[in-house]
mmCIF file of the N, C-alpha and C atoms, coordinates in Angstrom:
data_MODEL
# 
_entry.id   MODEL 
# 
loop_
_atom_site.group_PDB 
_atom_site.id 
_atom_site.type_symbol 
_atom_site.label_atom_id 
_atom_site.label_alt_id 
_atom_site.label_comp_id 
_atom_site.label_asym_id 
_atom_site.label_entity_id 
_atom_site.label_seq_id 
_atom_site.pdbx_PDB_ins_code 
_atom_site.Cartn_x 
_atom_site.Cartn_y 
_atom_site.Cartn_z 
_atom_site.occupancy 
_atom_site.B_iso_or_equiv 
_atom_site.pdbx_formal_charge 
_atom_site.auth_seq_id 
_atom_site.auth_comp_id 
_atom_site.auth_asym_id 
_atom_site.auth_atom_id 
_atom_site.pdbx_PDB_model_num 
ATOM 1   N N  . MET A 1 1  ? 22.741 -8.184  -33.472 1.00 0.00 ? 1  MET A N  1 
ATOM 2   C CA . MET A 1 1  ? 21.518 -7.897  -32.743 1.00 0.00 ? 1  MET A CA 1 
ATOM 3   C C  . MET A 1 1  ? 21.816 -6.885  -31.634 1.00 0.00 ? 1  MET A C  1 
ATOM 4   N N  . LYS A 1 2  ? 20.949 -5.936  -31.506 1.00 0.00 ? 2  LYS A N  1 
ATOM 5   C CA . LYS A 1 2  ? 21.098 -4.896  -30.494 1.00 0.00 ? 2  LYS A CA 1 
ATOM 6   C C  . LYS A 1 2  ? 20.698 -5.443  -29.121 1.00 0.00 ? 2  LYS A C  1 
ATOM 7   N N  . THR A 1 3  ? 21.536 -5.190  -28.126 1.00 0.00 ? 3  THR A N  1 
ATOM 8   C CA . THR A 1 3  ? 21.200 -5.609  -26.769 1.00 0.00 ? 3  THR A CA 1 
ATOM 9   C C  . THR A 1 3  ? 20.681 -4.416  -25.987 1.00 0.00 ? 3  THR A C  1 
ATOM 10  N N  . GLU A 1 4  ? 19.728 -4.674  -25.153 1.00 0.00 ? 4  GLU A N  1 
ATOM 11  C CA . GLU A 1 4  ? 19.138 -3.621  -24.324 1.00 0.00 ? 4  GLU A CA 1 
ATOM 12  C C  . GLU A 1 4  ? 19.590 -3.830  -22.884 1.00 0.00 ? 4  GLU A C  1 
ATOM 13  N N  . LEU A 1 5  ? 20.108 -2.774  -22.287 1.00 0.00 ? 5  LEU A N  1 
ATOM 14  C CA . LEU A 1 5  ? 20.525 -2.836  -20.895 1.00 0.00 ? 5  LEU A CA 1 
ATOM 15  C C  . LEU A 1 5  ? 19.443 -2.243  -20.016 1.00 0.00 ? 5  LEU A C  1 
ATOM 16  N N  . LYS A 1 6  ? 19.205 -2.894  -18.887 1.00 0.00 ? 6  LYS A N  1 
ATOM 17  C CA . LYS A 1 6  ? 18.266 -2.380  -17.895 1.00 0.00 ? 6  LYS A CA 1 
ATOM 18  C C  . LYS A 1 6  ? 18.996 -2.250  -16.571 1.00 0.00 ? 6  LYS A C  1 
ATOM 19  N N  . ALA A 1 7  ? 18.579 -1.282  -15.766 1.00 0.00 ? 7  ALA A N  1 
ATOM 20  C CA . ALA A 1 7  ? 19.261 -0.978  -14.511 1.00 0.00 ? 7  ALA A CA 1 
ATOM 21  C C  . ALA A 1 7  ? 18.405 -1.360  -13.306 1.00 0.00 ? 7  ALA A C  1 
ATOM 22  N N  . CYS A 1 8  ? 19.080 -1.854  -12.268 1.00 0.00 ? 8  CYS A N  1 
ATOM 23  C CA . CYS A 1 8  ? 18.424 -2.139  -10.997 1.00 0.00 ? 8  CYS A CA 1 
ATOM 24  C C  . CYS A 1 8  ? 18.196 -0.803  -10.288 1.00 0.00 ? 8  CYS A C  1 
ATOM 25  N N  . LYS A 1 9  ? 17.031 -0.616  -9.719  1.00 0.00 ? 9  LYS A N  1 
ATOM 26  C CA . LYS A 1 9  ? 16.717 0.645   -9.060  1.00 0.00 ? 9  LYS A CA 1 
ATOM 27  C C  . LYS A 1 9  ? 17.454 0.820   -7.735  1.00 0.00 ? 9  LYS A C  1 
ATOM 28  N N  . LYS A 1 10 ? 17.869 -0.278  -7.107  1.00 0.00 ? 10 LYS A N  1 
ATOM 29  C CA . LYS A 1 10 ? 18.549 -0.174  -5.817  1.00 0.00 ? 10 LYS A CA 1 
ATOM 30  C C  . LYS A 1 10 ? 20.059 -0.011  -5.956  1.00 0.00 ? 10 LYS A C  1 
ATOM 31  N N  . CYS A 1 11 ? 20.709 -0.883  -6.730  1.00 0.00 ? 11 CYS A N  1 
ATOM 32  C CA . CYS A 1 11 ? 22.172 -0.855  -6.799  1.00 0.00 ? 11 CYS A CA 1 
ATOM 33  C C  . CYS A 1 11 ? 22.720 -0.207  -8.066  1.00 0.00 ? 11 CYS A C  1 
ATOM 34  N N  . LYS A 1 12 ? 21.869 0.137   -9.029  1.00 0.00 ? 12 LYS A N  1 
ATOM 35  C CA . LYS A 1 12 ? 22.228 0.776   -10.292 1.00 0.00 ? 12 LYS A CA 1 
ATOM 36  C C  . LYS A 1 12 ? 23.034 -0.118  -11.226 1.00 0.00 ? 12 LYS A C  1 
ATOM 37  N N  . GLY A 1 13 ? 23.069 -1.425  -10.963 1.00 0.00 ? 13 GLY A N  1 
ATOM 38  C CA . GLY A 1 13 ? 23.766 -2.359  -11.844 1.00 0.00 ? 13 GLY A CA 1 
ATOM 39  C C  . GLY A 1 13 ? 23.042 -2.475  -13.177 1.00 0.00 ? 13 GLY A C  1 
ATOM 40  N N  . LEU A 1 14 ? 23.806 -2.626  -14.263 1.00 0.00 ? 14 LEU A N  1 
ATOM 41  C CA . LEU A 1 14 ? 23.232 -2.759  -15.599 1.00 0.00 ? 14 LEU A CA 1 
ATOM 42  C C  . LEU A 1 14 ? 23.304 -4.214  -16.043 1.00 0.00 ? 14 LEU A C  1 
ATOM 43  N N  . TYR A 1 15 ? 22.180 -4.717  -16.578 1.00 0.00 ? 15 TYR A N  1 
ATOM 44  C CA . TYR A 1 15 ? 22.094 -6.108  -17.001 1.00 0.00 ? 15 TYR A CA 1 
ATOM 45  C C  . TYR A 1 15 ? 21.466 -6.188  -18.374 1.00 0.00 ? 15 TYR A C  1 
ATOM 46  N N  . GLU A 1 16 ? 21.963 -7.122  -19.201 1.00 0.00 ? 16 GLU A N  1 
ATOM 47  C CA . GLU A 1 16 ? 21.484 -7.277  -20.569 1.00 0.00 ? 16 GLU A CA 1 
ATOM 48  C C  . GLU A 1 16 ? 20.181 -8.059  -20.605 1.00 0.00 ? 16 GLU A C  1 
ATOM 49  N N  . ARG A 1 17 ? 19.369 -7.712  -21.572 1.00 0.00 ? 17 ARG A N  1 
ATOM 50  C CA . ARG A 1 17 ? 18.107 -8.411  -21.802 1.00 0.00 ? 17 ARG A CA 1 
ATOM 51  C C  . ARG A 1 17 ? 18.312 -9.284  -23.027 1.00 0.00 ? 17 ARG A C  1 
ATOM 52  N N  . ASP A 1 18 ? 18.006 -10.574 -22.928 1.00 0.00 ? 18 ASP A N  1 
ATOM 53  C CA . ASP A 1 18 ? 18.240 -11.476 -24.047 1.00 0.00 ? 18 ASP A CA 1 
ATOM 54  C C  . ASP A 1 18 ? 17.012 -11.689 -24.927 1.00 0.00 ? 18 ASP A C  1 
ATOM 55  N N  . GLY A 1 19 ? 15.919 -11.042 -24.627 1.00 0.00 ? 19 GLY A N  1 
ATOM 56  C CA . GLY A 1 19 ? 14.726 -11.133 -25.458 1.00 0.00 ? 19 GLY A CA 1 
ATOM 57  C C  . GLY A 1 19 ? 13.721 -12.164 -24.994 1.00 0.00 ? 19 GLY A C  1 
ATOM 58  N N  . LYS A 1 20 ? 14.165 -13.256 -24.412 1.00 0.00 ? 20 LYS A N  1 
ATOM 59  C CA . LYS A 1 20 ? 13.244 -14.308 -23.976 1.00 0.00 ? 20 LYS A CA 1 
ATOM 60  C C  . LYS A 1 20 ? 12.733 -14.076 -22.564 1.00 0.00 ? 20 LYS A C  1 
ATOM 61  N N  . LYS A 1 21 ? 13.618 -13.629 -21.688 1.00 0.00 ? 21 LYS A N  1 
ATOM 62  C CA . LYS A 1 21 ? 13.192 -13.374 -20.308 1.00 0.00 ? 21 LYS A CA 1 
ATOM 63  C C  . LYS A 1 21 ? 13.843 -12.102 -19.801 1.00 0.00 ? 21 LYS A C  1 
ATOM 64  N N  . GLU A 1 22 ? 13.242 -11.519 -18.820 1.00 0.00 ? 22 GLU A N  1 
ATOM 65  C CA . GLU A 1 22 ? 13.768 -10.286 -18.238 1.00 0.00 ? 22 GLU A CA 1 
ATOM 66  C C  . GLU A 1 22 ? 14.995 -10.612 -17.383 1.00 0.00 ? 22 GLU A C  1 
ATOM 67  N N  . PRO A 1 23 ? 16.000 -9.746  -17.409 1.00 0.00 ? 23 PRO A N  1 
ATOM 68  C CA . PRO A 1 23 ? 17.170 -9.966  -16.558 1.00 0.00 ? 23 PRO A CA 1 
ATOM 69  C C  . PRO A 1 23 ? 16.820 -9.732  -15.091 1.00 0.00 ? 23 PRO A C  1 
ATOM 70  N N  . VAL A 1 24 ? 17.596 -10.330 -14.226 1.00 0.00 ? 24 VAL A N  1 
ATOM 71  C CA . VAL A 1 24 ? 17.369 -10.207 -12.790 1.00 0.00 ? 24 VAL A CA 1 
ATOM 72  C C  . VAL A 1 24 ? 18.659 -9.744  -12.139 1.00 0.00 ? 24 VAL A C  1 
ATOM 73  N N  . CYS A 1 25 ? 18.541 -8.819  -11.226 1.00 0.00 ? 25 CYS A N  1 
ATOM 74  C CA . CYS A 1 25 ? 19.691 -8.344  -10.468 1.00 0.00 ? 25 CYS A CA 1 
ATOM 75  C C  . CYS A 1 25 ? 20.118 -9.442  -9.491  1.00 0.00 ? 25 CYS A C  1 
ATOM 76  N N  . PRO A 1 26 ? 21.404 -9.825  -9.473  1.00 0.00 ? 26 PRO A N  1 
ATOM 77  C CA . PRO A 1 26 ? 21.842 -10.878 -8.550  1.00 0.00 ? 26 PRO A CA 1 
ATOM 78  C C  . PRO A 1 26 ? 21.739 -10.470 -7.079  1.00 0.00 ? 26 PRO A C  1 
ATOM 79  N N  . ASP A 1 27 ? 21.826 -9.190  -6.786  1.00 0.00 ? 27 ASP A N  1 
ATOM 80  C CA . ASP A 1 27 ? 21.742 -8.719  -5.398  1.00 0.00 ? 27 ASP A CA 1 
ATOM 81  C C  . ASP A 1 27 ? 20.308 -8.478  -4.942  1.00 0.00 ? 27 ASP A C  1 
ATOM 82  N N  . HIS A 1 28 ? 19.428 -8.106  -5.873  1.00 0.00 ? 28 HIS A N  1 
ATOM 83  C CA . HIS A 1 28 ? 18.043 -7.761  -5.546  1.00 0.00 ? 28 HIS A CA 1 
ATOM 84  C C  . HIS A 1 28 ? 17.085 -8.460  -6.526  1.00 0.00 ? 28 HIS A C  1 
ATOM 85  N N  . PRO A 1 29 ? 16.887 -9.774  -6.408  1.00 0.00 ? 29 PRO A N  1 
ATOM 86  C CA . PRO A 1 29 ? 16.049 -10.497 -7.382  1.00 0.00 ? 29 PRO A CA 1 
ATOM 87  C C  . PRO A 1 29 ? 14.580 -10.088 -7.362  1.00 0.00 ? 29 PRO A C  1 
ATOM 88  N N  . ASP A 1 30 ? 14.124 -9.459  -6.292  1.00 0.00 ? 30 ASP A N  1 
ATOM 89  C CA . ASP A 1 30 ? 12.722 -9.044  -6.218  1.00 0.00 ? 30 ASP A CA 1 
ATOM 90  C C  . ASP A 1 30 ? 12.504 -7.615  -6.731  1.00 0.00 ? 30 ASP A C  1 
ATOM 91  N N  . GLU A 1 31 ? 13.583 -6.897  -7.025  1.00 0.00 ? 31 GLU A N  1 
ATOM 92  C CA . GLU A 1 31 ? 13.484 -5.508  -7.489  1.00 0.00 ? 31 GLU A CA 1 
ATOM 93  C C  . GLU A 1 31 ? 13.288 -5.473  -9.000  1.00 0.00 ? 31 GLU A C  1 
ATOM 94  N N  . ARG A 1 32 ? 12.364 -4.624  -9.456  1.00 0.00 ? 32 ARG A N  1 
ATOM 95  C CA . ARG A 1 32 ? 12.130 -4.460  -10.896 1.00 0.00 ? 32 ARG A CA 1 
ATOM 96  C C  . ARG A 1 32 ? 13.269 -3.684  -11.525 1.00 0.00 ? 32 ARG A C  1 
ATOM 97  N N  . LEU A 1 33 ? 13.630 -4.066  -12.740 1.00 0.00 ? 33 LEU A N  1 
ATOM 98  C CA . LEU A 1 33 ? 14.646 -3.345  -13.497 1.00 0.00 ? 33 LEU A CA 1 
ATOM 99  C C  . LEU A 1 33 ? 13.961 -2.343  -14.402 1.00 0.00 ? 33 LEU A C  1 
ATOM 100 N N  . THR A 1 34 ? 14.661 -1.280  -14.741 1.00 0.00 ? 34 THR A N  1 
ATOM 101 C CA . THR A 1 34 ? 14.077 -0.227  -15.550 1.00 0.00 ? 34 THR A CA 1 
ATOM 102 C C  . THR A 1 34 ? 14.988 0.107   -16.732 1.00 0.00 ? 34 THR A C  1 
ATOM 103 N N  . ALA A 1 35 ? 14.377 0.563   -17.806 1.00 0.00 ? 35 ALA A N  1 
ATOM 104 C CA . ALA A 1 35 ? 15.119 1.006   -18.984 1.00 0.00 ? 35 ALA A CA 1 
ATOM 105 C C  . ALA A 1 35 ? 15.401 2.506   -18.921 1.00 0.00 ? 35 ALA A C  1 
ATOM 106 N N  . GLU A 1 36 ? 14.954 3.159   -17.861 1.00 0.00 ? 36 GLU A N  1 
ATOM 107 C CA . GLU A 1 36 ? 15.122 4.607   -17.717 1.00 0.00 ? 36 GLU A CA 1 
ATOM 108 C C  . GLU A 1 36 ? 16.337 4.916   -16.849 1.00 0.00 ? 36 GLU A C  1 
ATOM 109 N N  . TRP A 1 37 ? 17.493 4.916   -17.492 1.00 0.00 ? 37 TRP A N  1 
ATOM 110 C CA . TRP A 1 37 ? 18.742 5.239   -16.821 1.00 0.00 ? 37 TRP A CA 1 
ATOM 111 C C  . TRP A 1 37 ? 19.579 6.104   -17.755 1.00 0.00 ? 37 TRP A C  1 
ATOM 112 N N  . TYR A 1 38 ? 20.530 6.830   -17.176 1.00 0.00 ? 38 TYR A N  1 
ATOM 113 C CA . TYR A 1 38 ? 21.340 7.781   -17.932 1.00 0.00 ? 38 TYR A CA 1 
ATOM 114 C C  . TYR A 1 38 ? 22.812 7.594   -17.612 1.00 0.00 ? 38 TYR A C  1 
ATOM 115 N N  . GLY A 1 39 ? 23.629 7.472   -18.645 1.00 0.00 ? 39 GLY A N  1 
ATOM 116 C CA . GLY A 1 39 ? 25.069 7.348   -18.494 1.00 0.00 ? 39 GLY A CA 1 
ATOM 117 C C  . GLY A 1 39 ? 25.468 6.064   -17.800 1.00 0.00 ? 39 GLY A C  1 
ATOM 118 N N  . PHE A 1 40 ? 26.658 5.579   -18.097 1.00 0.00 ? 40 PHE A N  1 
ATOM 119 C CA . PHE A 1 40 ? 27.114 4.405   -17.363 1.00 0.00 ? 40 PHE A CA 1 
ATOM 120 C C  . PHE A 1 40 ? 28.606 4.471   -17.126 1.00 0.00 ? 40 PHE A C  1 
ATOM 121 N N  . ILE A 1 41 ? 29.039 3.670   -16.173 1.00 0.00 ? 41 ILE A N  1 
ATOM 122 C CA . ILE A 1 41 ? 30.440 3.592   -15.791 1.00 0.00 ? 41 ILE A CA 1 
ATOM 123 C C  . ILE A 1 41 ? 30.784 2.118   -15.635 1.00 0.00 ? 41 ILE A C  1 
ATOM 124 N N  . PHE A 1 42 ? 31.987 1.761   -16.016 1.00 0.00 ? 42 PHE A N  1 
ATOM 125 C CA . PHE A 1 42 ? 32.440 0.387   -15.847 1.00 0.00 ? 42 PHE A CA 1 
ATOM 126 C C  . PHE A 1 42 ? 33.499 0.363   -14.762 1.00 0.00 ? 42 PHE A C  1 
ATOM 127 N N  . ILE A 1 43 ? 33.254 -0.393  -13.721 1.00 0.00 ? 43 ILE A N  1 
ATOM 128 C CA . ILE A 1 43 ? 34.182 -0.495  -12.594 1.00 0.00 ? 43 ILE A CA 1 
ATOM 129 C C  . ILE A 1 43 ? 34.966 -1.797  -12.734 1.00 0.00 ? 43 ILE A C  1 
ATOM 130 N N  . GLN A 1 44 ? 36.305 -1.696  -12.793 1.00 0.00 ? 44 GLN A N  1 
ATOM 131 C CA . GLN A 1 44 ? 37.147 -2.885  -12.894 1.00 0.00 ? 44 GLN A CA 1 
ATOM 132 C C  . GLN A 1 44 ? 37.740 -3.281  -11.546 1.00 0.00 ? 44 GLN A C  1 
ATOM 133 N N  . ASP A 1 45 ? 38.087 -2.315  -10.727 1.00 0.00 ? 45 ASP A N  1 
ATOM 134 C CA . ASP A 1 45 ? 38.712 -2.587  -9.435  1.00 0.00 ? 45 ASP A CA 1 
ATOM 135 C C  . ASP A 1 45 ? 37.991 -1.780  -8.354  1.00 0.00 ? 45 ASP A C  1 
ATOM 136 N N  . PRO A 1 46 ? 36.894 -2.304  -7.813  1.00 0.00 ? 46 PRO A N  1 
ATOM 137 C CA . PRO A 1 46 ? 36.102 -1.528  -6.850  1.00 0.00 ? 46 PRO A CA 1 
ATOM 138 C C  . PRO A 1 46 ? 36.829 -1.237  -5.537  1.00 0.00 ? 46 PRO A C  1 
ATOM 139 N N  . VAL A 1 47 ? 37.812 -2.030  -5.184  1.00 0.00 ? 47 VAL A N  1 
ATOM 140 C CA . VAL A 1 47 ? 38.536 -1.826  -3.928  1.00 0.00 ? 47 VAL A CA 1 
ATOM 141 C C  . VAL A 1 47 ? 39.388 -0.563  -3.982  1.00 0.00 ? 47 VAL A C  1 
ATOM 142 N N  . ASN A 1 48 ? 40.031 -0.317  -5.104  1.00 0.00 ? 48 ASN A N  1 
ATOM 143 C CA . ASN A 1 48 ? 40.935 0.825   -5.221  1.00 0.00 ? 48 ASN A CA 1 
ATOM 144 C C  . ASN A 1 48 ? 40.333 1.993   -5.989  1.00 0.00 ? 48 ASN A C  1 
ATOM 145 N N  . SER A 1 49 ? 39.057 1.946   -6.301  1.00 0.00 ? 49 SER A N  1 
ATOM 146 C CA . SER A 1 49 ? 38.413 2.999   -7.086  1.00 0.00 ? 49 SER A CA 1 
ATOM 147 C C  . SER A 1 49 ? 37.723 4.016   -6.186  1.00 0.00 ? 49 SER A C  1 
ATOM 148 N N  . THR A 1 50 ? 38.064 5.277   -6.382  1.00 0.00 ? 50 THR A N  1 
ATOM 149 C CA . THR A 1 50 ? 37.427 6.356   -5.630  1.00 0.00 ? 50 THR A CA 1 
ATOM 150 C C  . THR A 1 50 ? 35.967 6.501   -6.044  1.00 0.00 ? 50 THR A C  1 
ATOM 151 N N  . VAL A 1 51 ? 35.704 6.387   -7.339  1.00 0.00 ? 51 VAL A N  1 
ATOM 152 C CA . VAL A 1 51 ? 34.330 6.500   -7.849  1.00 0.00 ? 51 VAL A CA 1 
ATOM 153 C C  . VAL A 1 51 ? 33.466 5.383   -7.278  1.00 0.00 ? 51 VAL A C  1 
ATOM 154 N N  . ALA A 1 52 ? 33.987 4.160   -7.267  1.00 0.00 ? 52 ALA A N  1 
ATOM 155 C CA . ALA A 1 52 ? 33.227 3.026   -6.727  1.00 0.00 ? 52 ALA A CA 1 
ATOM 156 C C  . ALA A 1 52 ? 32.919 3.215   -5.247  1.00 0.00 ? 52 ALA A C  1 
ATOM 157 N N  . SER A 1 53 ? 33.870 3.721   -4.491  1.00 0.00 ? 53 SER A N  1 
ATOM 158 C CA . SER A 1 53 ? 33.618 3.917   -3.062  1.00 0.00 ? 53 SER A CA 1 
ATOM 159 C C  . SER A 1 53 ? 32.585 5.012   -2.829  1.00 0.00 ? 53 SER A C  1 
ATOM 160 N N  . ARG A 1 54 ? 32.598 6.058   -3.649  1.00 0.00 ? 54 ARG A N  1 
ATOM 161 C CA . ARG A 1 54 ? 31.604 7.126   -3.500  1.00 0.00 ? 54 ARG A CA 1 
ATOM 162 C C  . ARG A 1 54 ? 30.210 6.675   -3.914  1.00 0.00 ? 54 ARG A C  1 
ATOM 163 N N  . MET A 1 55 ? 30.124 5.759   -4.880  1.00 0.00 ? 55 MET A N  1 
ATOM 164 C CA . MET A 1 55 ? 28.829 5.258   -5.332  1.00 0.00 ? 55 MET A CA 1 
ATOM 165 C C  . MET A 1 55 ? 28.357 4.059   -4.511  1.00 0.00 ? 55 MET A C  1 
ATOM 166 N N  . GLY A 1 56 ? 29.208 3.523   -3.650  1.00 0.00 ? 56 GLY A N  1 
ATOM 167 C CA . GLY A 1 56 ? 28.844 2.375   -2.829  1.00 0.00 ? 56 GLY A CA 1 
ATOM 168 C C  . GLY A 1 56 ? 28.907 1.060   -3.587  1.00 0.00 ? 56 GLY A C  1 
ATOM 169 N N  . ILE A 1 57 ? 29.759 0.975   -4.591  1.00 0.00 ? 57 ILE A N  1 
ATOM 170 C CA . ILE A 1 57 ? 29.876 -0.217  -5.423  1.00 0.00 ? 57 ILE A CA 1 
ATOM 171 C C  . ILE A 1 57 ? 30.947 -1.132  -4.843  1.00 0.00 ? 57 ILE A C  1 
ATOM 172 N N  . THR A 1 58 ? 30.625 -2.420  -4.690  1.00 0.00 ? 58 THR A N  1 
ATOM 173 C CA . THR A 1 58 ? 31.564 -3.370  -4.101  1.00 0.00 ? 58 THR A CA 1 
ATOM 174 C C  . THR A 1 58 ? 32.013 -4.467  -5.054  1.00 0.00 ? 58 THR A C  1 
ATOM 175 N N  . ARG A 1 59 ? 31.429 -4.556  -6.263  1.00 0.00 ? 59 ARG A N  1 
ATOM 176 C CA . ARG A 1 59 ? 31.868 -5.570  -7.223  1.00 0.00 ? 59 ARG A CA 1 
ATOM 177 C C  . ARG A 1 59 ? 32.034 -4.937  -8.593  1.00 0.00 ? 59 ARG A C  1 
ATOM 178 N N  . GLU A 1 60 ? 32.865 -5.559  -9.427  1.00 0.00 ? 60 GLU A N  1 
ATOM 179 C CA . GLU A 1 60 ? 33.113 -4.989  -10.750 1.00 0.00 ? 60 GLU A CA 1 
ATOM 180 C C  . GLU A 1 60 ? 31.923 -5.229  -11.671 1.00 0.00 ? 60 GLU A C  1 
ATOM 181 N N  . GLY A 1 61 ? 31.785 -4.344  -12.647 1.00 0.00 ? 61 GLY A N  1 
ATOM 182 C CA . GLY A 1 61 ? 30.702 -4.470  -13.612 1.00 0.00 ? 61 GLY A CA 1 
ATOM 183 C C  . GLY A 1 61 ? 30.272 -3.116  -14.166 1.00 0.00 ? 61 GLY A C  1 
ATOM 184 N N  . LYS A 1 62 ? 29.146 -3.122  -14.888 1.00 0.00 ? 62 LYS A N  1 
ATOM 185 C CA . LYS A 1 62 ? 28.586 -1.905  -15.472 1.00 0.00 ? 62 LYS A CA 1 
ATOM 186 C C  . LYS A 1 62 ? 27.535 -1.352  -14.524 1.00 0.00 ? 62 LYS A C  1 
ATOM 187 N N  . TYR A 1 63 ? 27.557 -0.031  -14.351 1.00 0.00 ? 63 TYR A N  1 
ATOM 188 C CA . TYR A 1 63 ? 26.612 0.634   -13.467 1.00 0.00 ? 63 TYR A CA 1 
ATOM 189 C C  . TYR A 1 63 ? 26.083 1.904   -14.112 1.00 0.00 ? 63 TYR A C  1 
ATOM 190 N N  . ALA A 1 64 ? 24.816 2.179   -13.892 1.00 0.00 ? 64 ALA A N  1 
ATOM 191 C CA . ALA A 1 64 ? 24.204 3.423   -14.382 1.00 0.00 ? 64 ALA A CA 1 
ATOM 192 C C  . ALA A 1 64 ? 24.600 4.551   -13.444 1.00 0.00 ? 64 ALA A C  1 
ATOM 193 N N  . ILE A 1 65 ? 24.791 5.736   -14.007 1.00 0.00 ? 65 ILE A N  1 
ATOM 194 C CA . ILE A 1 65 ? 25.119 6.889   -13.175 1.00 0.00 ? 65 ILE A CA 1 
ATOM 195 C C  . ILE A 1 65 ? 23.859 7.415   -12.515 1.00 0.00 ? 65 ILE A C  1 
ATOM 196 N N  . LYS A 1 66 ? 22.760 7.458   -13.271 1.00 0.00 ? 66 LYS A N  1 
ATOM 197 C CA . LYS A 1 66 ? 21.495 7.927   -12.717 1.00 0.00 ? 66 LYS A CA 1 
ATOM 198 C C  . LYS A 1 66 ? 20.374 6.989   -13.166 1.00 0.00 ? 66 LYS A C  1 
ATOM 199 N N  . VAL A 1 67 ? 19.559 6.540   -12.211 1.00 0.00 ? 67 VAL A N  1 
ATOM 200 C CA . VAL A 1 67 ? 18.417 5.678   -12.500 1.00 0.00 ? 67 VAL A CA 1 
ATOM 201 C C  . VAL A 1 67 ? 17.163 6.401   -12.078 1.00 0.00 ? 67 VAL A C  1 
ATOM 202 N N  . ARG A 1 68 ? 16.215 6.461   -12.979 1.00 0.00 ? 68 ARG A N  1 
ATOM 203 C CA . ARG A 1 68 ? 14.958 7.129   -12.667 1.00 0.00 ? 68 ARG A CA 1 
ATOM 204 C C  . ARG A 1 68 ? 14.085 6.226   -11.814 1.00 0.00 ? 68 ARG A C  1 
ATOM 205 N N  . GLN A 1 69 ? 13.681 6.719   -10.677 1.00 0.00 ? 69 GLN A N  1 
ATOM 206 C CA . GLN A 1 69 ? 12.877 5.933   -9.747  1.00 0.00 ? 69 GLN A CA 1 
ATOM 207 C C  . GLN A 1 69 ? 11.446 6.000   -10.163 1.00 0.00 ? 69 GLN A C  1 
# 
């Protein structure tokens, strides 16, 4: 089964949709998620990652590079 990822508009985190309910961002539960995002990056070590520090990412996971507002 194909999984659909949606991105949080505030933190750019990517979350899977399971079909029954919409995913919720753990940091921003009141923010709507969108399917309009481009490219993604997986951060494994946000403390030592230059990319994570430039994007403002503090936890590991999947993140969209660009999210359409």
